[in-house]
Structures are given as structure tokens and as C-alpha cells.
N, C-alpha and C positions, 0 to 999 in steps of 0.2 A: 504494500500500500504506500506508494510513493507520492508525495505532494510535488507537483510540478508548478513552479511559479514562473510564468513567462512575462517578460517585459517589466521587470521590477527595477528598472534603471532610474526611477524617479526618487529613490531613497538617497538623501544627501548625507545623513549622519545617523549612525547607530549609537544610541545611548545605552551604556551597560546597565543603567538602573531601570531601564524599561524592559523587564524580563518577559513580559507578555509578548512583545514583538519578537524578541530573540528566540522564544520557544517555537515560533513558527519555522525557524531555520534549523531546528535540531530534530533529528528523526527519533523514532521510538526507542532506539538503542542508546541515545544520548550523543550521537555523532553529529557533527556539523554537516549539513547538506552540501553537495558539490555545486560548482558553478553552473553545470548543465541543468540542474534541477531548480536552482534559485533564479537563474537568469541575470545574475549580477555581473558587473565588469570585474576585472582583476583587482583593481583598487578597492572597489566596494566590498568584494569578498574578503580581502585582507582586513579591512576595517570591521567587518562583521565578525570575523574570527577573533580579532583582538577584543571586541566588546563581549563576545560570549565567554572568552577565557577570563576576562576581568569579572564578569558576573559569577562565574563558577568559583573564582578565588574568594569572593566575599560571600559565598553561599546563597546567592540568589537563584542560581541554576545548579542542578546536580551534575556531578562528573559522569555518572553512569545512570542508566534507567533503573527505576524501582520496579523490578519484576518479581 
């Protein structure tokens, strides 16, 4: 069950405190979705990964899925 986000290039900034938005880019196993699935550019994907990692570090997002 893969979420495919097409044409998400309108996102200018990913805030690590906005975990609801960041959860959309994390799959059920807790992994960050690929660029093909998110539809982001390279720069946006890097910023997304940094925001997700910061949110994980301060415990807003889990490192692994809760199964």
C-alpha cells in the first residue's frame, strides 16, 4: 500500500515541529519515502529528510513503526 504523491513541488519549507505533515512522508515501517513516491526535487527531499530526522531526535516521530 504505497502512497504516491505527484506534483508536491509547491512545498517550500518542512518544519520539524509539524509532525502531522512529516508523517505523510514516512511509510508504515517508519522509513522515509523515496523521491519517486513523494514527487519532490532533490533539494526538497534532503530538507524533508533533515526535518524528519530532527523530529525523530526530539521524539516527535518514532524511529521504527509500532507493530
